[in-house]
N, C-alpha and C positions, 0 to 999 in steps of 0.2 A: 504494500500500500504506500502511495506517495503521501507522506505526512498524514493528515487526517481527512484526506479527500475520499469521497465515496467512489471507490474504484470497482468497476465490474470486470471480472475475468470471463473470457469467452473461449469456448472450444467446441469441437464437433467430434462425432464418432460415425463411422460407417462410410467414410469417403471412398475407400478402396473396394467397397462391396460390389457385387454384381446385381444385387437386388435390394429392395426395401428402401426406406428413407435414409437421408443423412439426418442425424440427430444433432441439434445445436443447442447449447446451453449458455446462459449468462448468470453469474452469481456475484452478489456483493456480500462479503463476509464482514463481521464485526472485527475491528482492529486487534482486539485482545483474544480472539478465538484460537485455541490450540487444538490441532488435529494431528496427533502423532501418527506417523505412517502414511500420511496423505502424500500421494505421488501421482505421476502420469498414470492414468487408469490402466494402460497396457502393461504396466509393471506390477499390478496388483492382482491377487487372486479374485475370483468371482465373489467368494464369501466376504473378503475384505472390502471390496467395492460396495457390496450391499450394506455392510455395517457402516461404512463412511457415508453412504447415501442417506441413511436415516438421520445421522448426526447433522449433515449439511442441510438437509431439508428442514430440520427442526431449528438449527442454530443460525442459519444465514439471515442477514438483514432482509434479503429478498432473493428469489431465484426464479428462473423460468426455463422451460425446455420447449423447443419448437422443432417439429419434424417437417422436412421438405421431401415430398414423395417422388417416386421414380419418373412420373410424367413430366414434372417440372424440372427435374435433373436433366432429363433428355432434351428438354426445350432450351434451357439456359446454360447448361454444362455444370459439372460437379463443383468447380471452384465458385462460380457465381451462386449456385444453390447453397453452398456452405456459408458464404458471406451473407446472403439473403436471410438464411435461417438464424444466424447469430444476431442480425439486426432485428428480426422479428422477436427473438427472445428478449433483446434489450427493450423493445417496445412494450413488452408485457411486464417488465419490472415495475413494482409500485413506487420505486424511488429512481429518479433520473440520475444516472451516474455522472460524476464530474471528470472521470477519466476512464478509459477502456484499455484493458490489456488483452491482446489477442494472441492465441497460439498460432505460430506460423509466420509467414513473411508477406502476407497480402491481406488487405482490408479496403473498404471504401469508407469515405467520410460518413460519419453518423451525426447529422446536424452539425452543431458547432462544438460537439464534445471531442476533446483531444484524445487520440488513441496512440498506442504503441504496439507494434507487432514484434513478437519475440519467438524466434525459432527455439523449440523445446521449452516454450513457456510453461507447459504443463508439468515440467520437471523442475521449474524454477520458482514459480509464484503460486501461493496457496489458492488464490481465487481462481486461477486458470486450472490448477489441478482439480479443484472442486467442480468446476464446469466440466472438465474431462470425465470425472466420475459420474456426474448426473447424465451427461450426454450418452455415455456408454451403457449405464444401467437401464435407462429408459428405453434405449434402442434394443438392447438384449431382451428386455421384457416383451417388447412388441414382436421381435423376431421369433421368440419362443411360442407366442400365441399364433403367429402365422405358420409356424412349422406344423401345427396341428391341422391347419386349414389346407396346406399344400404339402402333404407328406412325400417323402422320397428324396428330398433335396439335401437333407442333413442340416437344416437350418438350426436345429436344436443344439448342434455342436459347432458348426462353422459360422453361424450368424449371418450368412449371406456372403461371406468372403469367398474368393475364388479358389477354394481347396480343390484338390483333384476329384474328390467324391462329388462335389457340387458341379464341377464342369462336366463330369461324366453323366450326372443326372440330367443336366440340360440337354446333352446329346441324346439321352435315352427318352426323356419325358417331354422335352420341349420347354418353352418359356412359360412363365406364369405372368399375370398382370403386374406382379411386383418386380419383375426383372427390368433392368435398365437397358433399353434397346440400343442406346447409343454406345454402350460399352462393347469393346471388341469381341470378347467371348460370347456375347449375346447376339450381336448383329447378324451373324450368319444364320440364326434360327428365327429371324423376325417373322417369317411367313408361316411359322408352325406353332401357333398359339393353341394349346389344347384346352385352355380354360376360357 
């Protein structure tokens, strides 16, 4: 946090997936909050992420998660979808931030609020790490639900990422409405929607 400024951390999850939404979160934490073990969500176990999610959602000054679906991703591309989702999450915060910290190296101006992009920001700043945890846990929860609706793709374990089993399932079963048609491994199967 920069001095006592209300600083929002932003991050996304699911950018490299072949299906499902990109999940974007914005979090403002109180300056004195301690969250031992908080880190980039990819470096935490699923159990630890869920434990931290409960604490973050309870203790944060405010937080929001926004999902951008596959149709919009295909229309505006994944980078723009990620930035759009983070800005929509910022719109939903009950407190307007005075500064924004964004994981990565690209963002668009958000009104007149100053922002800083930080590569590996989710491993550096608590608010960004908290956003990483919320984005990941909310997306995983959604993908587990979708795994029941579209069995056979292994989403309960790969969460939509391009694992070998997932790519083989696409070749065998075709695409679902949740697949990102603009992504290379999906593009060749665009005319074979079984659902």
